[in-house]
C-alpha positions in Angstrom: 88.3 235.9 150.8 84.8 234.6 151.5 82.5 233.5 148.9 79.1 232.3 148.3 76.5 229.9 147.0 73.2 230.9 145.9 69.7 229.6 146.9 69.4 227.2 143.9 73.0 225.4 145.2 72.1 225.2 148.6 68.4 223.7 147.2 70.3 221.2 145.0 72.4 220.3 147.8 69.2 219.4 150.1 67.7 217.3 147.4 70.7 215.4 146.9 70.8 214.9 150.8 67.3 213.8 150.6 67.8 211.1 148.0 70.1 209.5 149.5 68.7 209.6 152.7 70.9 212.0 154.4 68.8 213.4 157.3 70.3 216.5 157.1 69.9 220.3 155.8 71.5 223.4 154.8 70.7 226.9 155.4 71.8 230.4 154.8 72.5 232.3 157.8 70.7 235.3 158.2 69.3 235.1 154.6 72.7 235.9 153.4 74.8 233.1 151.9 78.4 235.1 151.8 77.9 235.0 155.6 78.2 231.3 155.3 75.7 228.0 155.7 74.4 226.6 158.8 73.9 222.7 158.5 70.8 221.5 160.3 70.4 217.9 161.5 66.8 216.7 160.9 66.9 212.9 162.5 69.6 210.6 162.3 73.3 211.5 162.9 75.8 211.3 160.1 79.5 211.5 160.1 80.3 215.3 159.7 83.7 214.3 157.4 81.4 212.6 155.1 79.0 215.7 154.8 81.4 218.2 154.0 83.3 215.7 151.4 79.9 215.5 150.0 78.9 219.4 150.1 82.6 219.9 148.9 82.2 217.6 145.8 79.1 219.2 145.0 81.0 223.1 145.3 84.0 221.7 143.4 82.8 222.4 140.0 81.6 225.5 141.2 85.4 226.4 142.4 84.2 226.8 145.9 85.3 224.8 149.0 83.4 224.7 152.4 84.8 224.2 156.1 83.8 224.0 159.8 84.0 226.7 161.6 86.7 225.7 164.2 84.4 226.4 167.1 80.7 225.5 165.8 80.4 222.3 163.3 77.1 223.5 162.0 78.2 226.5 160.7 80.0 226.2 157.2 82.4 228.7 155.8 82.4 228.9 152.0 85.6 230.0 150.5 86.8 230.3 146.3 89.5 227.7 145.5 91.4 230.7 143.7 92.2 232.5 147.5 93.5 228.8 149.0 
């Protein structure tokens, strides 16, 4: 079951990245958060597993979990913890 994040959640994660000096940003795919999120590198490379941990730490309070697409580490799927 695919779940979605809202625009404010994306903005909060992006603000956290900025505050921590992480040069990445999240974006909705085709304007539809239920389609997943796109992780964009805006500068210095950062460990992908660390990025996913940061995102999942934020989403945990919303009962959501993110995972990378198998063939594209810039594409994140969002699922409900209840469907796992």
